[in-house]
C-alpha positions as CSV (number, residue, x, y, z in Angstrom):
1,X,10.5,12.4,29.3
2,X,8.2,9.7,30.6
3,X,9.0,6.0,30.7
4,X,5.9,3.9,30.3
5,X,5.8,0.0,30.5
6,X,9.7,-0.1,30.1
7,X,9.5,2.2,26.8
8,X,10.4,5.6,26.0
9,X,7.3,7.5,24.8
10,X,6.8,11.0,23.6
11,X,9.3,13.2,22.1
12,X,11.8,15.9,23.8
13,X,12.2,18.4,20.8
14,X,11.7,21.8,21.9
15,X,10.3,20.7,25.3
16,X,9.5,23.6,27.7
17,X,11.8,24.1,30.9
18,X,11.1,22.0,33.6
19,X,8.9,23.8,36.6
20,X,7.5,22.6,39.9
21,X,4.1,21.8,41.3
22,X,1.0,20.4,40.4
23,X,0.6,22.4,37.4
24,X,3.9,21.4,35.9
25,X,3.1,17.8,36.4
26,X,-0.5,18.1,34.7
27,X,1.3,19.8,31.9
28,X,3.9,17.2,31.5
29,X,1.4,14.6,31.5
30,X,-0.7,16.5,29.2
31,X,1.7,16.5,26.7
32,X,2.7,13.0,27.2
33,X,-0.8,12.3,26.2
34,X,-0.7,14.5,23.2
35,X,2.1,13.0,21.9
36,X,0.9,9.7,22.0
37,X,-2.0,10.5,19.8
38,X,0.3,12.4,17.9
39,X,2.6,9.9,17.1
40,X,0.1,6.5,17.4
41,X,-3.0,8.2,15.8
42,X,-6.7,8.1,17.1
43,X,-6.9,5.8,20.5
44,X,-9.0,5.4,23.2
45,X,-8.5,6.6,26.7
46,X,-7.9,2.9,28.0
47,X,-5.2,2.5,25.8
48,X,-3.7,6.1,26.6
49,X,-3.7,5.0,30.3
50,X,-1.8,1.6,29.5
51,X,0.7,3.1,27.4
52,X,1.6,6.1,29.3
53,X,1.4,4.5,32.6
54,X,-1.1,6.9,34.1
55,X,-4.2,6.0,35.9
56,X,-7.6,5.8,33.6
57,X,-8.8,8.7,36.2
58,X,-5.9,10.9,35.5
59,X,-6.0,10.4,31.6
60,X,-9.8,11.3,32.0
61,X,-9.3,14.4,33.9
62,X,-6.7,15.6,31.8
63,X,-8.5,15.0,28.4
64,X,-12.1,16.0,29.4
65,X,-11.5,20.1,29.0
66,X,-10.1,19.2,25.6
67,X,-13.0,16.9,24.7
68,X,-15.6,19.6,25.8
69,X,-13.7,22.3,23.6
70,X,-13.8,20.0,20.7
71,X,-10.0,20.0,20.6
72,X,-10.4,16.3,20.8
73,X,-13.3,14.5,19.0
74,X,-14.7,11.1,18.9
75,X,-13.5,9.1,15.6
76,X,-15.4,5.7,15.8
77,X,-15.5,3.1,18.5
78,X,-13.1,0.6,19.4
79,X,-13.6,-2.7,17.8
80,X,-11.6,-4.7,20.3
81,X,-12.8,-6.4,23.7
82,X,-15.7,-7.4,25.3
83,X,-18.6,-5.1,26.8
84,X,-19.3,-1.6,25.8
85,X,-17.1,-0.1,23.4
86,X,-14.7,2.6,24.0
87,X,-14.7,5.9,22.2
88,X,-11.6,6.4,19.9
89,X,-10.4,10.0,20.5
90,X,-8.7,12.1,17.6
91,X,-7.4,15.9,17.2
92,X,-10.3,17.4,15.6
93,X,-9.2,18.0,12.1
94,X,-11.9,20.5,11.2
95,X,-10.9,23.1,14.1
96,X,-6.9,22.6,14.3
97,X,-4.7,22.2,11.4
98,X,-1.3,23.0,10.4
99,X,0.2,23.9,7.1
100,X,3.3,22.5,5.8
101,X,5.1,24.5,3.2
102,X,8.3,22.4,1.3
103,X,10.3,25.0,-0.5
104,X,12.8,23.4,-3.5
105,X,14.8,24.9,-6.0
106,X,11.7,25.2,-8.7
107,X,8.7,23.9,-6.9
108,X,6.9,24.8,-3.5
109,X,4.4,22.4,-2.2
110,X,1.8,23.2,0.4
111,X,-0.4,20.8,2.4
112,X,-3.0,20.8,5.2
113,X,-1.8,18.3,7.7
114,X,-3.5,17.4,11.0
115,X,-2.0,17.1,14.4
116,X,-1.4,13.4,13.6
117,X,0.9,13.9,10.4
118,X,-2.4,13.0,8.3
119,X,-2.3,15.0,4.8
120,X,-5.9,16.3,4.0
121,X,-5.0,17.9,1.1
122,X,-2.0,19.6,-1.1
123,X,-1.2,21.7,-3.9
124,X,2.0,23.0,-5.4
125,X,3.6,25.7,-7.7
126,X,6.5,25.9,-10.1
127,X,8.9,28.8,-10.7
128,X,12.0,29.0,-12.3
129,X,15.3,28.7,-10.4
130,X,16.6,31.7,-8.5
131,X,13.3,33.3,-8.3
132,X,13.1,36.1,-5.5
133,X,11.9,35.0,-2.1
134,X,8.9,37.4,-2.0
135,X,7.6,35.6,-5.3
136,X,8.1,32.2,-3.8
137,X,6.0,33.2,-0.8
138,X,3.5,34.4,-2.6
139,X,3.2,31.3,-4.7
140,X,2.8,29.3,-1.6
141,X,0.2,31.4,0.0
142,X,-1.7,31.1,-3.2
143,X,-1.7,27.2,-2.8
144,X,-2.6,27.8,0.8
145,X,-5.7,30.0,-0.3
146,X,-6.8,27.3,-2.9
147,X,-6.7,24.6,-0.1
148,X,-8.8,26.6,2.3
149,X,-11.1,27.4,-0.4
150,X,-11.5,23.8,-1.7
151,X,-11.7,22.6,1.8
152,X,-14.0,25.1,3.0
153,X,-11.7,26.1,5.9
154,X,-11.2,29.5,7.5
155,X,-7.7,30.7,8.4
156,X,-8.4,30.5,12.1
157,X,-8.2,26.6,11.9
158,X,-4.7,26.8,10.9
159,X,-2.6,26.7,14.2
160,X,0.5,27.8,12.5
161,X,2.5,27.1,9.2
162,X,5.8,25.2,9.2
163,X,8.3,26.1,6.6
164,X,11.2,23.5,5.5
165,X,13.9,24.7,3.1
166,X,17.3,23.4,2.6
167,X,20.4,25.8,3.2
168,X,21.7,27.5,6.2
169,X,18.8,28.2,8.3
170,X,18.8,29.7,11.6
171,X,15.5,28.0,13.1
172,X,15.3,30.4,16.2
173,X,15.0,33.5,14.2
174,X,13.5,32.2,10.9
175,X,16.5,33.7,9.0
176,X,17.8,32.0,5.8
177,X,21.4,32.9,5.9
178,X,22.3,31.2,2.8
179,X,20.2,29.1,0.4
180,X,22.9,29.0,-2.5
181,X,20.9,26.6,-4.7
182,X,18.1,29.0,-4.4
183,X,20.2,32.0,-4.7
184,X,18.9,33.5,-1.5
185,X,21.1,35.3,1.3
186,X,19.8,36.7,4.7
187,X,16.2,36.3,4.0
188,X,14.0,36.8,6.7
189,X,11.6,34.2,5.7
190,X,9.2,33.8,8.5
191,X,8.6,37.7,8.7
192,X,7.8,37.4,4.9
193,X,5.4,35.0,5.8
194,X,4.1,35.9,8.8
195,X,3.3,39.4,7.5
196,X,0.7,38.2,4.9
197,X,-0.6,35.2,7.0
198,X,-1.7,36.2,10.6
199,X,-0.7,33.0,11.9
200,X,2.6,31.6,13.5
201,X,5.4,30.5,11.2
202,X,8.3,28.2,12.2
203,X,11.1,28.0,9.5
204,X,13.3,24.7,9.6
205,X,16.2,23.2,7.9
206,X,14.8,20.4,5.6
207,X,17.1,17.8,7.1
208,X,16.1,18.8,10.8
209,X,12.5,19.0,10.1
210,X,12.3,15.4,8.4
211,X,14.3,14.0,11.8
212,X,11.6,15.5,13.8
213,X,9.1,14.0,11.7
214,X,10.7,10.8,11.7
215,X,11.0,11.0,15.4
216,X,7.0,11.3,15.7
217,X,5.8,9.3,12.8
218,X,8.7,7.3,11.0
219,X,11.6,4.8,11.8
220,X,13.0,7.1,14.3
221,X,10.2,6.5,16.7
222,X,11.2,5.8,20.1
223,X,14.7,5.9,19.1
224,X,17.4,8.5,20.9
225,X,20.2,8.7,18.8
226,X,20.2,8.7,14.9
227,X,20.7,10.9,12.0
228,X,18.5,11.9,9.0
229,X,20.6,12.6,5.9
230,X,18.8,14.7,3.3
231,X,21.0,14.4,-0.4
232,X,19.5,16.4,-2.9
233,X,20.9,19.8,-4.4
234,X,23.2,19.8,-1.4
235,X,23.7,17.5,2.0
236,X,22.1,18.3,5.0
237,X,21.4,16.3,8.3
238,X,18.7,16.2,11.2
239,X,20.9,14.9,14.2
240,X,19.0,13.4,17.1
241,X,21.4,13.1,20.0
242,X,19.7,11.8,23.3
243,X,16.3,12.4,22.2
244,X,17.1,16.0,20.9
245,X,17.5,17.8,17.7
246,X,21.2,19.0,17.6
247,X,20.7,22.7,16.6
248,X,24.3,24.3,17.9
249,X,24.9,27.8,19.3
250,X,23.8,29.7,16.2
251,X,20.8,27.4,15.3
252,X,22.5,25.9,12.1
253,X,23.6,22.5,13.1
254,X,23.6,19.6,10.9
255,X,25.2,21.5,7.9
256,X,27.5,18.2,7.3
257,X,27.3,19.1,3.6
258,X,29.8,21.7,4.2
259,X,32.3,19.5,5.8
260,X,35.7,19.7,4.2
261,X,36.9,16.1,3.0
262,X,39.3,17.2,0.6
263,X,41.0,20.9,0.6
264,X,42.2,20.5,-2.9
265,X,38.7,19.7,-3.9
266,X,36.1,22.1,-6.2
267,X,34.8,25.2,-4.6
268,X,31.6,25.1,-2.8
269,X,28.9,27.7,-2.9
270,X,29.6,28.2,0.9
271,X,33.0,29.9,-0.1
272,X,35.1,27.0,1.1
273,X,36.8,24.5,-1.0
274,X,36.3,20.5,-1.0
275,X,33.1,20.4,1.1
276,X,31.3,17.0,1.0
277,X,28.4,18.1,-0.9
278,X,30.7,19.5,-3.8
279,X,31.3,16.1,-4.4
280,X,28.4,14.0,-4.1
281,X,25.1,16.5,-4.1
282,X,22.9,16.2,-7.2
283,X,24.7,18.8,-9.0
284,X,28.0,17.6,-8.3
285,X,27.5,14.0,-9.6
286,X,25.7,15.5,-12.9
287,X,28.8,17.4,-13.4
288,X,31.1,14.7,-12.7
289,X,29.0,12.5,-15.4
290,X,29.3,15.5,-17.9
291,X,33.1,15.8,-17.5
292,X,33.5,12.1,-18.0
293,X,31.5,12.2,-21.3
294,X,33.3,15.1,-22.3
295,X,36.7,13.1,-21.7
296,X,35.3,10.3,-23.6
297,X,35.5,7.3,-20.9
298,X,34.1,4.3,-22.2
299,X,33.6,3.9,-26.1
300,X,29.7,4.2,-26.3
301,X,27.5,5.4,-23.6
302,X,23.6,5.8,-23.0
303,X,24.2,9.1,-21.3
304,X,24.4,12.6,-22.3
305,X,25.2,16.0,-20.5
306,X,21.6,16.5,-19.8
307,X,21.0,13.0,-18.3
308,X,19.1,12.6,-15.0
309,X,20.1,11.1,-12.1
310,X,17.3,8.3,-12.9
311,X,19.1,8.0,-16.2
312,X,22.7,7.6,-14.4
313,X,21.0,4.8,-12.3
314,X,19.5,3.0,-15.2
315,X,22.8,3.0,-17.0
316,X,24.7,1.7,-14.4
317,X,22.3,-1.2,-14.1
318,X,22.9,-1.8,-17.7
319,X,26.7,-1.7,-17.0
320,X,27.5,1.4,-19.0
321,X,31.1,2.5,-18.7
322,X,30.4,6.0,-17.7
323,X,27.6,5.3,-15.4
324,X,29.8,2.7,-13.4
325,X,33.1,5.5,-13.5
326,X,30.3,8.3,-12.1
327,X,28.9,5.9,-9.5
328,X,32.1,4.3,-8.0
329,X,33.9,7.7,-7.7
330,X,30.9,9.3,-6.2
331,X,30.2,6.5,-4.0
332,X,33.9,6.8,-2.5
333,X,33.4,10.4,-1.7
334,X,29.9,9.7,0.0
335,X,31.4,7.2,2.0
336,X,34.3,9.3,2.9
337,X,31.7,11.7,4.3
338,X,29.7,8.9,6.0
339,X,32.8,7.9,8.0
340,X,33.1,11.5,9.2
341,X,29.5,12.0,10.7
342,X,29.5,8.2,12.0
343,X,32.9,9.2,13.9
344,X,31.3,12.2,15.1
345,X,27.9,11.4,16.2
346,X,27.9,7.9,16.7
347,X,24.5,7.3,15.3
348,X,22.6,4.0,16.0
349,X,21.4,4.2,12.3
350,X,21.5,6.7,9.5
351,X,18.1,7.4,7.6
352,X,18.6,8.3,4.0
353,X,16.3,10.8,2.2
354,X,16.1,13.0,-0.7
355,X,16.3,13.5,-4.6
356,X,19.6,11.8,-4.9
357,X,18.7,8.7,-2.5
358,X,15.2,8.3,-4.3
359,X,16.5,8.6,-7.9
360,X,19.9,6.9,-7.8
361,X,19.6,4.0,-5.4
362,X,22.8,2.0,-6.9
363,X,24.9,5.2,-5.1
364,X,23.5,4.4,-2.0
365,X,24.2,0.6,-2.4
366,X,27.8,1.4,-3.6
367,X,28.6,3.6,-0.4
368,X,27.1,0.9,1.9
369,X,29.4,-1.6,0.6
370,X,32.5,0.8,1.1
371,X,31.9,1.6,4.6
372,X,30.7,-2.1,5.5
373,X,34.2,-3.4,4.6
374,X,35.7,-0.6,6.7
375,X,37.0,-1.6,9.8
376,X,39.4,0.5,12.3
377,X,41.2,-0.3,15.8
378,X,38.2,1.4,17.5
379,X,35.0,0.4,15.8
380,X,33.4,-1.0,12.7
381,X,31.5,1.1,10.4
382,X,28.9,-1.5,9.7
383,X,25.9,0.6,11.1
384,X,22.5,0.3,9.3
385,X,21.8,2.8,6.2
386,X,18.2,2.7,5.9
387,X,15.5,4.7,3.5
388,X,13.7,7.2,5.5
389,X,10.0,6.6,5.8
390,X,7.8,7.4,2.8
391,X,5.5,9.4,4.8
392,X,7.4,11.1,7.7
393,X,10.0,11.9,4.9
394,X,7.6,14.0,2.6
395,X,8.8,17.7,2.9
396,X,5.3,18.9,3.8
397,X,4.6,16.5,6.6
398,X,8.2,17.1,8.0
399,X,7.5,21.0,7.8
400,X,4.3,20.8,9.7
401,X,6.2,18.9,12.5
402,X,7.7,21.8,13.4
403,X,4.7,23.7,14.4
404,X,2.6,21.1,15.6
405,X,4.9,20.2,18.3
406,X,5.1,23.9,19.5
407,X,1.3,23.9,19.1
408,X,0.9,20.9,21.7
409,X,3.4,22.4,24.1
410,X,1.4,25.6,24.3
411,X,-1.8,23.6,24.3
412,X,-0.4,21.4,27.2
413,X,0.8,24.1,29.2
414,X,-2.6,25.9,29.1
415,X,-4.3,22.9,30.5
416,X,-1.6,23.2,33.4
417,X,-3.2,26.6,34.3
418,X,-6.3,27.4,36.1
419,X,-8.5,28.0,33.2
420,X,-10.2,25.7,30.7
421,X,-8.8,25.4,27.1
422,X,-11.2,27.5,25.0
423,X,-10.1,27.1,21.4
424,X,-10.3,30.4,19.6
425,X,-8.7,32.4,22.6
426,X,-6.0,29.9,22.8
427,X,-5.1,30.2,19.0
428,X,-5.0,34.0,19.1
429,X,-2.3,33.5,22.2
430,X,-0.3,31.0,20.4
431,X,0.0,33.6,17.6
432,X,1.2,35.9,19.9
433,X,3.9,34.0,21.7
434,X,5.6,32.5,18.4
């Protein structure tokens, strides 16, 4: 990782192994410049030289082949400074795009995203819960075809497809081991997509994908140790340690929702008892609400067993007795798990994202209040709990990050070789290597 002007720049996720010699130095410098354009958006060569610490001549020499091959294009002129205005360079969104696919319980969303994380267009499709994987993939590909037609794009313009999904995901193989809330087990999701697409596909856990996107475009930018916690139908995390995503030996690191917090607790879909998400993921909170309504907690409640988390949040704001009971109890379990991940990973901060976070902010506030008041002999638990970035935490943007990072690594490696980057040939090579 390059240090520039006292600031660490670029990202390290999936960085290729170190080599030696001039070609490797050029490759690393190329990747550094790509990361700066990716994370900060269109910029001039002079700004890239200043931020990277490289000489203007080096920056020009590295980028010129990509300008000639139209990987990089001029996107306006600089409005600052005196004299001749500098060209602003950006990735060519008409030649190179990624597709981000976010699969949820009853909806998949697909977007065309450029290498700087800008969403050009998106489409979505709904389906009944527990729909078969083949059918969901078919719907996602219909959405992608719609986007290609609507934007007059050829499939060769898409460098790759990133798929983000909750569950036990082996990102190395693209295997969905378990997505219990979808009813999926041992699904070769990457293979299902690649068989029909003809472009490289990368499948990633939603929490890890969001952590990557936050590190590039969001509140995790230039941060080395943080955690992105996704709370929805389950609980998962993207854990960044020393600038790298923690994946684990089997590629399923970050499944903090299956951390047991009470062995006498309810059964979890994973087969164990008392898992964190069995207490305070979305379905668990709604189940608790329905039970308290059945038990008659409170004289009158505006809630009913079909009430949503947004309804619960609104009722809590109006001092509804059932809502108060549900939120306070859920917050205690949420805080218990937060203490566990703070002790285990020691993050500088935790980014909160997902449907439960968005729909029930009062629960987050209650959990923050609990852990802020905790102080042990060794440490305080008053670390920042921050809402994730609206843009980077979008599922389709996060999904696209998983494939754009790999694409830029391969493109940088090509510039480190003797040949000049030729776009169509490179796209074919990328597809073979993924």
